SEKOL-733204 format. One record per residue (C-alpha): residue in three letters; x, y, z. Coordinates in steps of 0.1 Angstrom, whole numbers. Each point is the difference from the previous one (the first is absolute). Example, Ala and Ser with C-alpha at 12.3 -4.5 7.8 and 13.67 -1.06 7.14 Angstrom:
BEGIN
ala 123 -45 78
ser 14 34 -7
//
This chain:
BEGIN
met 2 0 1
gln 15 32 -8
gln 6 22 28
leu -11 35 1
thr 24 29 12
glu -17 32 -12
tyr -24 -2 28
pro 15 -5 36
gly -24 -17 21
pro -6 8 38
ser 29 -8 23
glu -5 -22 30
glu 0 32 23
asp -28 14 -21
phe -19 -32 7
asp 8 0 38
asn -14 35 -1
val -31 -11 -17
arg -6 -30 23
val 2 23 31
leu -24 28 -15
asn -23 -30 -9
met 3 -12 35
ala -7 36 15
phe -31 7 -22
ile -13 -37 7
ala 3 7 39
ala -18 35 -4
thr -28 -12 -20
ser -7 -34 7
ser -5 -27 28
leu 21 -27 -15
lys 25 -19 26
gly 37 3 1
pro 8 -30 -21
gln -29 8 -28
arg 14 34 -2
gly 36 -13 -7
arg -11 -20 -28
leu -21 28 -17
ala 26 27 6
ala 24 -24 -18
thr -19 9 -32
pro 25 17 -24
phe -17 31 -8
leu -18 29 24
leu -35 -14 11
phe -12 36 1
ser -1 26 -25
leu 11 37 -2
arg -26 8 -28
glu 30 -4 -23
asn -25 -1 -30
asp -22 28 8
phe 21 24 -16
asp -27 27 2
trp -1 -3 37
trp 38 4 2
gln 0 31 -22
gln -27 15 24
ala 18 -9 28
leu 35 12 -8
ala -12 31 -13
asp 20 33 13
glu -36 15 13
arg -13 -22 26
gln -37 2 9
gly -1 4 37
asp -39 -7 0
leu 6 -33 -15
leu 31 -11 20
ala -20 7 33
asp -21 -31 -2
ser 27 -20 -16
glu 23 -8 25
leu 12 -34 9
his -5 -4 38
asp 11 -37 6
pro 35 6 11
asp 13 -37 -9
leu -18 3 -35
gln 16 35 -5
arg 36 -13 9
val -8 -27 -26
gln -9 24 -26
thr 28 24 3
thr 24 -27 4
ala -12 -16 -31
leu 3 34 -19
ser 34 7 10
phe 8 -37 -11
leu -14 3 -36
trp 14 34 -4
gln 35 -13 7
leu -7 -29 -20
ala -15 20 -30
gln 35 22 0
arg 24 -30 4
asn -20 -25 -21
pro -34 7 -14
tyr -5 -33 -15
ala 3 -14 34
ala -22 27 12
arg -27 -12 -25
leu 1 -35 7
val -7 0 34
ser -25 25 -2
gly -17 -6 -34
ala 6 39 -6
pro 2 13 -36
thr 33 22 -11
ala -17 31 3
trp -8 -5 36
cys 36 -8 7
glu 10 31 -18
lys -26 20 18
ile 10 -6 36
ser 39 -2 -5
glu 1 36 -16
leu -10 12 34
pro 23 3 32
leu -10 -28 25
leu -13 28 24
thr -23 16 -23
leu -16 -29 -10
leu -6 -10 36
asp -10 30 9
arg -28 2 -28
val -11 -35 2
gly 14 -17 28
ala -31 4 23
arg -27 -6 -26
ala -27 -21 13
asp -12 -8 -35
leu 36 -13 -14
ile 8 -34 12
glu -26 -29 -5
ser 3 -38 -2
arg 11 -12 -33
leu -14 -34 3
tyr -34 8 -7
his 10 17 -35
leu 15 -34 -11
gly -37 -16 -1
ala 3 -38 4
ala 39 -1 2
gly -3 23 33
glu -25 -20 13
arg 20 -33 -5
leu 30 16 16
leu -20 10 31
gln -7 -38 5
gly 32 -17 -18
gly 22 27 13
ile -4 -12 36
ser -1 -37 -5
val 28 -21 17
ser 4 -16 -33
gln 32 15 -18
leu -15 -10 -33
leu -32 16 5
gln 17 31 10
lys 23 2 -29
ser -29 -6 -26
ser -24 27 17
gln 29 23 0
leu 9 -5 -39
ser -37 2 -7
ala -3 35 16
leu 33 11 -14
gln -9 -7 -35
ala -35 21 8
leu 21 27 11
leu 24 1 -29
thr -28 -5 -27
asn -18 29 16
pro -8 27 -30
gly 21 26 19
phe 31 -21 -1
asn 20 8 -34
ser -8 -26 -23
his 37 -1 -16
ile 12 -14 30
arg 6 -37 -6
leu -23 -13 28
pro 10 -40 3
ala 36 15 7
ala -12 23 24
ala -22 -25 19
cys 32 -23 -2
arg 22 26 16
leu -24 6 27
ser -7 -37 8
gly 36 -10 9
pro 5 20 34
thr -35 -10 15
lys 3 -8 37
thr -20 -20 25
pro 8 15 33
gly -7 -19 33
pro -9 -39 4
gln -20 -15 -22
asn -17 -25 26
ser -18 30 17
gln -34 11 -4
//
């Protein structure tokens, strides 16, 4: 099989950050038990979305003239979720500057979104959208049947079932209309599936 070198995939450190962010998001939004959280968090992409494919929302949110009356009712008051949101923004901002292809693979973001956030200083980005209550949302519900399968198989003690559900959800993410069609998706999926880990003992419930 021909090795693609023009698009460097996410590093082990990138996947570690994805896993930790997933774990924090699951802890803040679900009642899953510890071992189940670890299994689902091992999914090799972010389980939540920062509206990467809603370019109109980002155009308005990043406008220089901020609308105070709009922002007054849109502050995120959950401290755990806000920590996930600001950390994820910082992670994707840094990754979009260093390796935009990897940022797109772990978030399903189009090129235009990566360029949009990386052209701003990080502090400006966080100041304008970091506390928005309408930014972060679960990605699984947008993946349809693949997302539902991941919520079931992704917490299974069976590594085979975990892997198959992860790859199904990954395929759904990478074939999203917002993801650039010129990227060779089978190769992208192959690159992502390698470092996937299943933390914690497999015999715990």
